[in-house]
N, C-alpha and C positions, 0 to 999 in steps of 0.2 A: 300711161300705164298700158301694159300689154298682158293679155291672158293667153297662156299657152297650154295646150293639152300635152301632158307629159307621157312619154313612151319609155324612157329609161332613167335610171337613178343617177344623180350626181351628188357631189359633196354638199352643195347648197341645200338640196332637198333633204338629204340625210340629217343635216344640222337642224333644219326647221322641225322635222319630226322629233328629233331628240329634245329640242327646246319645248315643243308641245307637250311631250311626256313629263318634263320637269314641271311645267306649269300645272298640268293635271294633278300631279302628286302634291303640289303646294296647296291645292284646295283641301287636301286631307291633312295638312300640317306636316307633310313630309318634305324635308329639304334634300335635294339630290342634285347631281351634276348631269349635264347632257351626255348621253351615250351614243356617240356617232355610229358605231357599228350596229347597235340595236335599231337606230333610226334608219340606217341603210336597209337592214333586213326587213323591217316593217314595210318600207316603201316597195321593196322587191316583191313582198307578198301581195300587196295591193295590185301591182302591175301584172304579176303572174295570174292573179284571179280576174284580170281584165276589168278592174274597177276604174271608172273614169277619174283621172287625176289631173288637176289644173294647178298651174302656178302663175302668180302675178309677178311681173317684172316692172320695176320702176327705175328708170334711168339705167337699164341694163343689170340691175341688182335684183335678186330674188327677194320679194317682200312678203310673200305668203303663199299658202297652198290650200287646196281643198281636195278631199277624197270622197267620192260618191260610191254608193252601192246601189245597183238596180236589181230588184228582186220581183219578178213577175210584173214588170212595168212600174213598180213603186220605187221611188228614188229616196234614198236615205243619205244624209250627209254624215259620213263616218267620222270625219274630222275636218276642221277648218282652223287655220292658224295664220296669224299675221305677226311679223316681227314688231316688237315694241315701237320702234321709231316710225313705223308706217301705219300705226293704228290711228283711227279717226281721220283717215284720208281717202276713204272709199274703197280700200283694197278688199275688205271682207265682203262688202256689198257686191263688188264685181265678181268675186269668186262664188258667192252664194247665188248670184244671178245665173251663173253657168249651170248650177244644179237645178234651178227652176226651169231653165231652157230644156234640160233633159227631161224633166217631168212633163213639160208641155208637149214634147215630142211624143211621149207615151199617152197623151190625152189626159193628163192629170193636172190639177191646178194647185197642188201643194207638194212640198218636200217635207220629209220626216227628218227631224233633227235630234240627235243624241246630245244632251247637254248635262254636264255635271251640275248638281243642284247648287253648288257654291260658286259657279261661274256666272256671277251676276252681270258681268259685262256682256256675255253672250246672250243671256236671257233678255237683257234690255235691247240688244241689237235685234234679236228676233222679234221682239214686241214691236219695235219701230217698223219692221218689215211686214207686220200684220199677223204674225204667228202668236196665238194665245191659247191654243187647246193642248192640254196635257192629257195624254191617253195611254201612256205606258208607265208602269212603276216597276223598278227592279228591286226585288226583296231577296235578301240573303242573310245567312248567319254571320255574325262578326268573325273576322279572321282571328286566329290564335294571337293573343297579346295586342289586338287592335284596341285602341283607346277611342271610344266614341264620345264626342264632346258636345254634340248638339242634338236637338229634337226637331224634326220637321213634321208639320201637320199637313196631311193630304186628305181632304174631305173630313170624315169623322175619325180618322186614324192618326195616331202619333207614332212616329218611327224614330229610333235612335240613329244618329248619324255622326 
């Protein structure tokens, strides 16, 4: 496996971003198709903003990517995605390690991770890497016509989800 720092968008990256967005929507029960153009535009925005972007290549094929944001020396993993056939082969670990290297460069010993509450695989992945602290909660009003099907308990509070 090879980890590359990405400086320009290509079709393989755009496809992975589009697949990532499809997967995120599925956590809310929304069925969608990959939008390559939206994937390309999102990746262009990351690169234009000078976010560190890394891709994993396995046998010359793009297997996954990670996007980091550095804010006053604090590193956030904006997104991390691995194609289904490469999951559970160390690709996500290699990509996440790049984010941890950036954090170490800034003298920090942690990376902050945005994770969808229904993304149980990512939550388990992060737990295995030693991440256990929840310190941010996003609270919003439901979208018009949004159907909330679950309740999540955080501390003493129940939230519709």
